[in-house]
KOLTIFI-640479 format. One line per 3 residues: number of its first residue (from 1); their letters; for each residue x, y, z of N, C-alpha, C. Coordinates in Angstrom, 2 decimals. Atoms other than C-alpha are relative to their C-alpha. Layout:
// residues N
NUM	A	X Y Z X Y Z X Y Z  ...
//
This chain:
// residues 143
1	MPE	-0.07 -1.32 -0.57 -14.29 11.02 -14.82 0.65 0.01 1.38  -0.67 0.00 -1.30 -13.26 10.02 -11.26 1.52 -0.08 -0.14  -1.45 0.10 0.22 -9.81 9.11 -12.63 0.59 1.38 -0.30
4	LFR	-0.47 -1.35 0.34 -9.44 12.62 -14.07 0.08 0.86 1.25  0.03 -0.79 -1.23 -10.42 14.21 -10.76 1.16 -0.40 0.92  -1.11 0.46 -0.86 -7.93 12.05 -8.80 1.35 0.47 -0.54
7	SVV	-1.25 -0.42 0.62 -5.20 12.90 -11.26 0.26 1.49 0.22  -0.13 -1.44 -0.20 -5.85 16.64 -10.98 0.37 0.31 1.45  -0.30 -0.21 -1.42 -5.86 16.50 -7.16 1.44 -0.40 0.31
10	SRM	-1.37 0.47 -0.23 -2.62 14.52 -7.17 1.02 1.01 -0.52  -0.92 -1.00 0.56 -0.92 17.08 -9.42 0.01 1.28 0.81  0.09 -1.22 -0.78 -2.15 19.95 -7.29 0.85 -0.08 1.27
13	RSY	-0.82 0.15 -1.20 -0.31 18.52 -4.28 1.43 0.45 -0.23  -1.38 -0.42 0.27 2.96 19.28 -6.01 0.14 1.52 -0.02  -0.04 -1.45 0.04 2.03 22.98 -6.23 -0.47 0.64 1.31
16	VND	0.55 -0.49 -1.26 0.24 23.39 -2.90 0.64 -0.81 1.12  -0.57 0.75 -1.13 1.52 22.41 0.55 -0.68 -1.34 0.16  0.50 1.34 -0.24 1.14 18.72 1.16 -0.47 -0.08 1.44
19	RRQ	0.58 -0.01 -1.34 -1.18 18.32 4.15 0.11 -1.35 0.70  -0.13 1.29 -0.66 -0.27 14.73 4.91 0.74 0.18 1.31  -0.50 -0.24 -1.34 0.56 14.42 8.59 1.28 -0.75 0.33
22	SPR	-1.18 0.79 -0.34 3.16 11.66 8.84 1.10 0.23 -1.03  -1.11 -0.11 0.95 6.60 12.18 7.32 0.14 -1.29 -0.80  -0.14 1.15 0.88 7.22 9.86 4.37 1.46 -0.36 -0.20
25	LGV	-1.32 0.54 0.32 10.24 7.66 3.83 -0.09 -0.60 -1.39  0.00 0.52 1.36 10.81 7.17 0.12 0.88 -1.23 -0.09  -0.75 1.25 0.04 11.81 3.53 -0.18 -0.76 -1.01 -0.85
28	RLL	0.59 1.06 0.83 11.19 0.69 -2.64 0.15 -1.32 0.73  0.02 1.31 -0.66 10.21 -2.44 -0.74 -0.97 -0.89 -0.77  0.88 0.95 0.67 8.75 -5.51 -2.40 -1.10 -0.46 0.95
31	FTV	1.10 0.52 -0.80 5.39 -6.79 -1.20 -0.89 -0.88 -0.86  1.10 0.69 0.66 2.56 -9.15 -2.04 -1.27 0.51 0.66  1.29 -0.46 -0.51 -1.05 -8.10 -1.65 -1.06 -1.01 -0.42
34	SIR	1.13 0.86 0.30 -4.20 -10.20 -1.48 -1.25 0.60 0.63  1.28 -0.47 -0.51 -7.88 -9.57 -0.82 -0.32 -0.79 1.27  0.40 0.67 -1.24 -8.97 -10.31 2.74 -1.38 -0.59 -0.20
37	RAT	1.28 0.69 0.16 -11.73 -12.88 2.66 -0.32 -0.82 1.22  0.44 0.89 -1.08 -13.74 -14.64 5.29 0.03 -1.43 -0.52  -0.02 1.40 0.43 -13.25 -18.39 5.17 -1.42 -0.53 0.01
40	NGN	1.36 0.54 0.10 -16.33 -20.27 4.08 -0.09 -1.46 0.42  0.04 1.35 -0.52 -15.37 -23.64 5.54 0.14 -1.10 -1.03  -0.12 1.05 1.01 -14.93 -25.46 2.23 1.43 -0.49 -0.17
43	GNN	-1.38 0.47 0.05 -11.19 -25.86 2.79 0.84 0.65 -1.09  -0.74 -0.67 1.06 -10.20 -23.73 -0.19 0.48 1.36 0.49  -0.54 -1.23 -0.56 -7.97 -21.11 1.40 1.07 0.62 -0.90
46	RKK	-1.00 -0.57 0.90 -5.75 -20.42 -1.62 -0.39 1.41 -0.37  0.25 -1.39 0.33 -5.44 -16.73 -2.17 0.82 0.37 -1.22  -0.76 -0.55 1.10 -4.44 -15.00 -5.33 0.72 1.24 0.52
49	VMH	-0.78 -1.13 -0.46 -1.68 -12.50 -4.74 0.53 0.78 -1.21  -0.61 -0.86 1.00 -0.24 -9.60 -6.69 1.29 0.54 0.61  -1.28 -0.54 -0.46 3.35 -8.42 -6.43 0.09 1.47 -0.38
52	GHT	-0.22 -1.42 0.27 4.30 -4.78 -6.24 1.14 0.51 0.85  -1.01 -0.61 -0.85 6.59 -2.34 -4.49 -0.52 1.32 0.53  0.43 -1.25 -0.60 6.24 0.67 -2.26 0.65 1.17 -0.71
55	RDI	-0.60 -1.27 0.44 6.83 4.24 -3.35 0.55 0.71 1.22  -0.44 -0.55 -1.28 7.02 5.50 0.21 -0.83 -0.62 1.11  0.70 0.53 -1.17 6.00 4.50 3.72 0.05 1.04 1.10
58	SRS	0.01 -0.86 -1.18 5.12 6.28 6.95 -0.37 -0.86 1.20  0.36 0.74 -1.21 4.33 5.30 10.53 -1.41 -0.58 -0.08  1.40 0.43 0.02 0.65 4.92 9.67 -0.49 -0.54 -1.33
61	GLA	0.49 0.46 1.29 0.50 3.99 6.00 1.10 -0.23 -1.02  -0.91 0.33 1.09 2.06 3.04 2.69 -0.57 0.48 -1.33  0.39 -0.25 1.38 1.98 4.07 -0.95 0.43 -1.23 -0.79
64	LLV	-0.24 1.28 0.67 1.66 0.81 -2.90 -0.10 0.17 -1.51  0.02 0.00 1.46 2.55 0.54 -6.58 -0.30 -1.42 -0.47  0.44 1.30 0.49 0.75 -2.31 -8.35 -0.23 0.07 -1.50
67	PQA	0.16 -0.01 1.45 0.48 -3.37 -12.00 -1.44 0.19 -0.47  1.40 -0.16 0.39 -3.33 -3.42 -12.04 -0.85 0.28 1.23  0.87 -0.41 -1.11 -6.26 -2.23 -9.92 -0.93 -1.12 0.46
70	HLD	0.90 1.11 -0.34 -8.14 -5.56 -9.86 0.80 -1.26 0.29  -0.60 1.28 -0.33 -7.24 -8.88 -8.29 -1.12 -0.98 0.28  0.99 1.06 -0.20 -9.35 -12.01 -8.54 -1.43 0.53 -0.05
73	GHH	1.34 -0.55 0.20 -12.36 -9.99 -9.71 -0.40 1.09 0.97  0.30 -1.06 -0.97 -12.16 -7.40 -6.91 0.91 1.20 -0.23  -0.79 -1.23 0.10 -11.03 -3.79 -7.06 0.79 0.17 1.28
76	LAA	-0.85 -0.09 -1.18 -8.08 -3.34 -4.71 -0.33 1.19 0.89  0.29 -1.20 -0.79 -9.21 0.11 -3.60 -1.48 0.17 0.29  1.44 -0.08 -0.27 -12.91 -0.73 -3.15 -0.24 0.39 1.45
79	AGG	0.32 -0.49 -1.34 -14.48 0.96 -0.16 -0.34 -1.17 0.93  0.32 1.01 -1.01 -14.57 -1.15 2.97 0.77 -1.29 -0.10  -0.73 1.25 0.15 -12.28 -3.88 1.68 1.42 0.12 0.54
82	DLE	-1.36 0.01 -0.51 -9.15 -4.64 3.67 0.88 -0.88 -0.87  -0.99 0.74 0.79 -6.02 -5.91 1.96 1.04 -0.59 0.94  -1.09 0.63 -0.73 -3.47 -8.34 3.34 1.30 0.30 -0.75
85	VNL	-1.28 -0.36 0.60 0.05 -7.07 2.68 1.11 -0.71 0.75  -1.22 0.59 -0.55 3.26 -9.04 3.23 1.15 0.83 -0.57  -1.03 -0.97 0.38 6.05 -6.47 3.16 1.38 -0.57 0.31
88	ELP	-1.37 0.52 -0.15 9.69 -7.48 2.65 0.90 1.08 0.60  -0.96 -0.88 -0.65 11.82 -5.63 5.20 1.37 -0.67 -0.03  -1.34 0.61 0.03 15.61 -6.15 5.31 0.19 -1.17 0.97
91	GGP	-0.15 1.08 -0.97 15.31 -8.38 8.42 -0.97 -1.14 -0.18  0.99 1.03 0.25 12.53 -10.52 6.95 -1.38 0.62 -0.18  1.33 -0.54 0.32 8.88 -10.14 5.93 -0.85 0.27 1.24
94	ISM	1.01 -0.25 -1.02 6.10 -8.68 8.04 -1.37 0.00 -0.69  1.36 0.04 0.52 2.33 -9.00 7.61 -0.83 1.08 0.65  0.89 -1.03 -0.52 -0.33 -6.34 8.01 -1.28 0.04 -0.81
97	MVG	1.24 -0.28 0.70 -3.88 -5.47 7.09 -0.02 1.51 -0.25  0.09 -1.42 0.34 -4.35 -2.17 5.28 -1.35 0.28 -0.62  1.22 -0.46 0.65 -7.33 -0.19 4.12 0.36 1.04 -1.04
100	ARR	-0.28 -0.97 1.07 -7.13 1.62 0.80 -0.76 1.29 0.27  0.61 -1.30 -0.21 -7.80 5.33 1.18 -0.17 0.77 -1.31  0.11 -0.64 1.31 -7.22 6.45 -2.39 0.81 -0.82 -1.00
103	YEQ	-0.81 0.64 1.04 -5.88 5.23 -5.71 -0.01 0.91 -1.21  -0.04 -0.74 1.26 -4.87 6.68 -9.02 0.75 -0.81 -1.04  -0.72 0.61 1.10 -3.80 5.45 -12.39 1.14 0.93 -0.34
106	LEK	-1.18 -0.80 0.30 -0.28 6.65 -13.13 0.06 0.34 -1.48  -0.17 -0.38 1.39 0.39 8.57 -16.30 1.15 -0.77 -0.64  -1.17 0.73 0.49 3.75 6.84 -16.63 0.27 -1.16 0.95
109	SEL	-0.23 1.21 -0.78 4.40 3.30 -15.45 1.31 0.12 0.80  -1.20 0.03 -0.83 6.89 2.89 -12.58 0.38 -1.46 0.25  -0.48 1.38 -0.13 8.82 -0.40 -12.79 -1.11 -1.01 -0.29
112	GCN	1.06 0.91 0.41 5.89 -2.07 -14.53 -1.31 0.17 0.76  1.22 -0.23 -0.78 3.29 -0.70 -12.11 -0.75 1.20 -0.55  0.83 -1.05 0.61 0.41 1.39 -13.43 -0.94 0.69 0.97
115	YLI	0.92 -0.57 -0.98 -1.56 2.15 -10.24 0.72 0.26 1.32  -0.49 -0.36 -1.33 -0.78 3.84 -6.94 -1.18 -0.08 0.96  1.03 0.12 -1.02 -2.82 2.90 -3.88 0.55 0.56 1.31
118	GAR	-0.35 -0.54 -1.31 -2.58 4.99 -0.73 -0.76 -0.78 1.05  0.64 0.88 -0.97 -3.27 2.71 2.23 0.42 0.35 1.42  -0.25 -0.20 -1.42 -3.54 3.12 5.99 0.07 -1.37 0.68
121	IVQ	-0.14 1.24 -0.74 -2.36 0.36 8.30 -1.14 -0.09 1.01  1.13 0.17 -0.92 -5.38 -1.00 10.17 0.24 -1.10 1.02  -0.29 1.07 -0.96 -3.95 -4.10 11.84 1.39 -0.56 -0.28
124	IDD	-1.33 0.59 0.10 -0.46 -5.41 12.52 0.35 -0.52 1.39  -0.30 0.52 -1.35 0.80 -7.64 15.33 1.17 0.79 0.60  -0.93 -0.85 -0.75 3.03 -6.10 17.99 1.45 -0.14 -0.45
127	DDR	-1.39 0.21 0.42 6.34 -7.68 16.88 0.25 0.63 -1.37  -0.16 -0.58 1.33 5.83 -6.70 13.25 -0.08 1.52 0.06  0.11 -1.46 -0.14 4.74 -3.18 14.28 1.31 0.59 0.51
130	ARY	-1.26 -0.49 -0.56 7.92 -2.74 16.34 1.09 0.01 -1.08  -1.01 0.05 1.07 10.12 -3.84 13.41 -0.28 1.06 -1.07  0.38 -0.97 1.02 8.18 -1.67 10.95 0.31 1.43 0.46
133	LSF	-0.23 -1.36 -0.51 8.30 1.47 13.13 1.48 0.29 0.17  -1.45 -0.17 -0.11 12.00 0.92 13.82 0.62 0.29 -1.37  -0.51 -0.20 1.35 12.69 0.67 10.07 -0.33 1.41 -0.50
136	VSE	0.41 -1.34 0.44 10.72 3.86 9.35 0.79 1.07 0.74  -0.72 -1.00 -0.81 12.33 5.80 12.21 1.47 0.11 -0.40  -1.41 0.00 0.38 15.86 4.77 11.26 0.18 0.64 -1.38
139	GLA	-0.08 -0.58 1.33 15.23 5.68 7.62 -0.21 1.50 0.00  0.26 -1.45 -0.08 13.80 9.10 8.48 1.15 0.71 0.69  -1.13 -0.63 -0.71 16.73 9.80 10.83 1.19 0.20 -0.93
142	KK	-1.11 -0.10 0.95 19.16 9.27 7.93 -0.20 1.11 -1.03  0.31 -1.02 1.01 17.43 11.88 5.75 0.70 1.31 0.28
//
């Protein structure tokens, strides 16, 4: 039932004014995502990652397209769980922590991806933030 509700709300945005605050730059960028975990000291720091691509990005967040909603037994959009994202920008990759704000199962797969996760950037180092914001600003200026 929650999936149905999310789907209806998503469709309504196309008929009603979109209240999102930051302008979106529609761009397909490749990324890897993993679940943020505290290290337990046993030396096993291998993380499972999932590959996906963006649908759009803004100064404060991203729309992530992924093939499935679960990774390594965890739901990617679970409340309170931060995700580590390595985003491939033209000048090289950047890393950031994001928090999932919403997700929905897509009616039609996009490039092999069946889920859309709306995420807000919660942590990014200063150099990566500068590169990211420059990329977004330049892209929006070209629109």
